[in-house]
N, C-alpha and C positions, 0 to 999 in steps of 0.2 A: 364407816359399817367394818364390821370384822365379822367375816365369812368364813368357811371352810372351803368353799369355790364358788370362784366368780366365772359366769359363761356369758359370752358374746355372742348375742344372735339368738333368737326365740322361734325360728321355723322349727319343724316338727322334731328333729334330732337333737337341738339345743333344749327345746323345751321337755321332752321325754327324759332325756338325761337329768335335767332339773328334776322332774315328776319325782324318777327313781331314787335320786339322792336325798331329795328332801322328805320323800315317805320315809326313810331308814332313817331320819334323823339328822341328817346334817344341815349346816345352816348354808343357803345357795342364794346367790344373788343373779339374775339373768338382767342383761341391759341390751336394749335393742335401739336403734334408731328409727326404726318403723312402729305401726300400730296393727294388729288385727282386728278384723278380718282383711286379708289382701290377697292379691292375685299372685300365684306362682306357678310355675312348671315344673316338671318333675314328678308325673304324678302317676305311674304306671308300677303297681308292686308284682312281686314274684313268689314262686313258692319257698324260697329261700328267706326272703322278707318277713313273708307269713310264719315259718317256721321260727325264725328268731324273735318275732314279736309274742308268739307263743310262749317261748323260754323266759323272756322277759317279765312275762306277767306273772310266770309260775314261780319263777326264781326270787322276783322280788315282791310278791303278794300283793299284786293289782289286779283284783278282779275285775275293775272298769277297763282294763286295757285288754284284756283275752278276747272278746267279743270281735275285735278288730281283725283278728289272725285269719278270717274267711267270710266269705259273702254271707252265707247263710245267716250265722251268729251276728254278723254286723246289721243287717236287716231287722232281724228280731228285736235288737236291742237298742240299735240308735238309728230308726229309719227317718229322722230328719237330719243327719250328718251324711253330707253329700259324696256318695261315690259311684262307681259302675261296676258291672260285673266284668270279668276278665277270666275267661275259662282257657285261655292261649295266647298263643301268636299266630297270625295270619301274614301271608305274604303274596302279593300279587304283580305279577310284571307287566309293564305297560310299554306300548312302543308309541313314540311319538308321531301323532296323527292318526292312529289307528286305534279303532275300539278295542276294549279288552276283550283276548280270546282265550281260552284254554283247550285242552286235549283230553281226552279219555283219561290219558297217564297223567294228568296234573302236570303237564310241562311248564306251565307258565304260574304255577302256584306252589304254595307251602303252607301247611297247617298243623303246627303241633302244640297238642294239649299240655296244660300244666294242673289239670284235674279232671276227675272223673265225673262230677257231678255239678251242678250249680251251686248248691250248697256249700259244697265246698272249695269253690272256686276262690280267686284271687280278686283282686279290686284295682280300681282306678282312681286315686284318692282325690277329691275334689279338695285341693290344698287349702283354699281359703277356710273351708270348714274343718279338716282335719289339722293343719295348724294352730286353730284356734282352740280347739278342743284338748291340744296337748298343753297348749301354754297356759289355759284357765285350769286344766287340772295339776299342773305344776304349782301353781299359786294357791290353791285348794289344799294341797299337801304341805304347803308353807313355805313353798320357795317364793322370795320377794322379787317381783318382776316390774322393772321400769321400763317403760314403753316411750319412743320419741324424744330419746335421750342422744345427746352428741358427746362422743369422747373426747375430752380434752387432753389427756396424757395417758399412756401405760407406762410403768416404771417397775423395774427388779431389782429388792435390796433386802439385806439381811434376810434372805430366805423367804421372802414374801414379796406378792405382787402389790402394786398400789394405782387402781384406775381411777381416774377423775372425768367426772361426767356432769353435763347441765342438761334440765328439760329443754329441749331445742324451741319448744313452744314459746319460752319467754325471752327467745333473743339475747342478745348481748346483755341485758339485764339478769338475766338467770343466774340464782344460785348455784355455785358449783358445790357439789359433792365429791366425798371419794370412799372408796372402799380396799379394805386389804383383805387378802386371802393367802395360803399358801399355794394354792392351785388357781389356774388361768385355762378355761377351756375356750378356744376360737372357734364358735359356730356360726359364722358371717359366710359361708360359702365363697361364692366369688369375691366377696368384701375383703376378704382376707387380712382383717383388722390386725395380725401380728407380724405380718410378714415384713413390713417395712420398719416395724419396731425392733426387728430382731436382724434386719438386713439380711434376710433369707434370699438366695438366687432361686431366680426363674428357671425352672424346665421345660418351659413350656414347647421349646423348639427341638426338646427331645423325642417329642409324641409324635407319631406317624400318623395318628388321624386328626385330621384339620380340616373343620366341616364347621359351616354356621347355621343358624336356624331362624325362619320368620314364622311367625306363630299366633295365635289369638284362640277366643273361644267361639265357637259358632252356635246357631240356633237354625233348624231347619234344614240340616243336610239330610240328603235322603238315605234309604235303607241300601247298602251294598249288597245284600244278600237278595233283597227282593228286586234290584235292578238286574242281578244274575238270573235269578228265576225266571224274571220276565223273557230274558234273551235265552233261554233253554238250558242255562245251566245251574244245576242242582248241587255243583261239587262243594260251593261255598258254606255248606251248612252241615256238614258231615266231617269229622265226630263233633264238630258244635257249630253254632252259627258264628260267622267271622264279626259279623256285628257285635256279638259278644266277646269280643278279644282285642288285643292291639292289632289295630290294623296296618300293614307295611303296605303301602303304594309305590312299587319301586320304579324309578323313570331315569330318564338320563341323567347321570351326574349325582343320585342321591335318592332321596325317597321323602313321601309325605306320611306323617302319621296320624289316624284319626283314634280317639280313645273318647269312647261313648260314656256319658252319666246319663242318668235319669231326668225326666223333665225336658227333654229334648236337646240338652246342652251337650256340645263336644269339644275337646280340644283336639287342635288341628295344626300342624306345622310341617312346612318343606325343609328339609335338610339339602344344603347344599356346599359345594367347595368354600372355604374362606375367602378366596379372592373373589368369585361371585356375590357373596355377601357383603363385603367391604365395598363392592361398587354401589349396592343398594343404599349403604349407611351413607356415602358421600352424596347420594341425592336426596336424603330426607324422605320425608312420609309418602311424598309422592310417587318416588321411584319405589317403596317397598308396595304401595299398593298396585302399581302398573306391571311389578314384578309377579305378585300373586295372581292377577288377572291372567297374566300372561302364562303361568306355568298351570294353571288350572284350564285354560283352553287348550294348550297345546295337546292335551289327551283326552279325547272325547268322552270315555266314559266318567273321567274325574268330573268334567263340565256337566254331564247330564247328574252326577252324584250330585253338585253342589247348586244346580239351578233353583232358585227361589230361596237358598240360604242367605245368612246375613253374620258379619261379626259384632259380636257384643261389646268389643272393646278396640281400640286401634292395633293394629297390627304391631306386635314388639320383634326386635331383631338381636339377635346375639352375632356379631359377625364370627366369632372363633368360640365354640365352647369348650375346646381342650385346653386343661391348663394345669400346672404341676408346681408345688413348692418344692425346694431342696430337702425339708425337713417338717416332720409332722409332731414330734414331741421332744421335749428337752427340758432344763431343769426347771421344773413345777408348772410347766405347759405343755399343752397337747390340741391337736387339730382333729375334728372330726373329720372322717375321710373325705367326705365332698368339699370340705375346705381346704384340706391339703391338696387336692386334685380331683379333676373330673375329666372324661374323657368324652362321652356322647351317648344320646339315648338310644341308639339302635337296638340295644338288647336289655333296655330298662335294669340298668344294673344301680341307678343313683340311691333307691329307697333302701334296697337292701344293703348297699354296701355303707352307708350312713347309719343303718340300723347295727349293721357289725361293729360299728365304732363305740356305739351307744353301749352295746353289749359288752366290750373289752373295758372300757374306761369307768363305767360302772364298778365292775369287778376288781379294778385297781385301786378305785379310791375308797372302796366300803371295805378293803381288806383287813385283816388286825393290824398288820405292819406293813408298811410302803415296801415295795419291790421297784426299787429303783434301776434294776438291769432290765425287768418286765416291762416299766413304765417306756425305756428307750428302744427296746425290741418292737412295742407297738408303733412308734413312729417309722421303723426302718420297715416292718411289715406293710404297713400302708402305703408306703412310697413304692414299693414294690406291688402291690397289687393293682395300683393305679396304672403302671407299666404293664403288667398281666392283661387287664381289660382293653389295654390299647392296643395290645399285639393282636387279642383276638377280633376287635371290632375293626381295626385297620385292615386287615385280610379282607373283610366283605367289601370294602370301596376298593380294595387293588383290584378285585376280580369283575368289578361292574364294568359293561352292561351283560357279562357271561353269567346268566341266570343260573345255569348247572352248577358253576363253580360256586355263585355266589351263596347258592343252597347248601352247599358242603362246606363252606366256609362258617355259614352259622351254625352248620350243626358242630362243629369245634366248640362253639359258646356250648351250644346244650348239652354236649357230653362232661363239658367242665360243671356247668349246673347240675347234674344228674348226680355226679360224684359226690359233690358239694353238699347236695340234700340229703343223698344215703348217709353221709358223715352227721351231719345234723340230727337224723332219725336215730344213728347210733349213739347218740348221747355227745358228740364232738362239738366244739365252739369253733368260732372263727380263730380264736388264739391257737387252738391246737390244730387247726388244718388251713387256715388262712381263707381269704375270700374267693371264691370261685375255684376253693381247693387249689389255691396258688401253692401249697407246702406240698402238694402231692407231686413228687418229683418225678416218678416214672409216667404218670397221666402229662405232666406239663412237658415233659420232653417230648413224649410221643405227638402232643397236639403241635408243638414247635415245628417238629418235622412236617408234619402233613401241612402246616401253613406254608412253609416255604415251598413246597411241592405246587401248592394251589397258586400263589402269587408268582412264579416264575414263569408261567407263559409256556407255549410250546404245548404238545399233546399230553393230555393228564391221563395216567393209568389209574383210574376210579376204582378198578378191582383191587390193585394192590395198595392202594389207601386204604379201602375198607378192610382188608385183612389185617394192615397193622394197627389200626384203631379199635379191631374186633374186641380184645380183653377188655376195652374200656367202654363198651357198648351194651350194656346190659338191658337196654330196654328196645332193641332193634332199630336206632335211628338211622343206621347206614343200610337198612335192607332195603332193596329196590323193590322187592314186592309189595311194600307198605304203598309205594305211588306216592308217595309226599304227603302222606296222612298218618297221622299218630295220634292215636286215641288217649294214652295215658303214659305220661313219661314221668311226674313226680311222685313221690312218697305220699301216701294219704295222711292229710293234715287232721 
């Protein structure tokens, strides 16, 4: 096959890029070793992701994509496409062996809204559904999609890539095919298909965030808001119901996520230090099951929440989630951001960062003339953005279990997101401002200084920190009078 672009991997980002390019008239081949629908985590969207989706739909004239940019239009247009409502981020601090308790000043919680209404809210993506939708849309637009294929070779010569592959279902007898294209995009995520071929260096150990996760989908999980209301605590439902949000239950050494979809399905995972997770890996499935039961039972309010629940699939385990390659673009190739590197699910950066790569690579590939300098700059920017995310995320882990410092560390991330979202609203793109405003030098310098203060230990001068960050806080995230409840931080979508 002769193609304009070869894409390895058909999860949502690879498929969306294929959809855009094919719809604009390019010859695209997508190769994947698996088949849709399939289970995947990395399910929580953000305002930045929604703004990028809306931009892609408008810029590339894809009206079928536009409804996915917010909850209300998604439900009206695609009611059978699995997702959950995400009004914002909620955090709750649990103490070992004690029921969860809060105070009138919300000393043990934080709620940060990402939208003012249900209709305009973000979403949790049921990835089996969403990835399938994007892949099918790419095929309808004219992309050739080959699933269940094993790569037999990747080579570069005479300014073109040659990829050899075969249908894995045919085993050794399968006829090998090959395709040629000037551009090759690696969208294989943690698979990193190009890294070995190109002899890339792993920069994993340069990252400060070193956490793993144990996870599954569950049914029958109770309502956190309902449990708290029964206990006399109504603060989890204002300014939004925390069940309609990304729930973060902070425990010793890490946290638990709960993302609720419709029909009683929820994505749940515990994030713990990598060395702990590697111990579970060595013990196999029984060790994972025992670890899960032990974590839930150690915190009475979580035990009550999970009473009567059941996992709908075996527990998955990733001993270490953070990873980074030394390059993200080069002669005729590029990696989408979450293939080049990934840090952690704490701040839900994965979907938005992946979409930002789709946004940038689509513009470069569809340009009237190829800009080699911009292509190389893309790769440099992506590597830098992963390290920027790492700085923001690792600060939160460095200060646990001090929940006051943890909330301030989370606020550094929210200040970066507010700056980025306002940039998108002004018409900027990720290419101009960087992901999470990474190219906003003054903001980045101020947040880095605040991070050093937070993780240094000793007595923290919170008032001084707030004063230094005030120029970058247009929505009052550092206002003590808010009592850790923020009703509207994102721009209207």
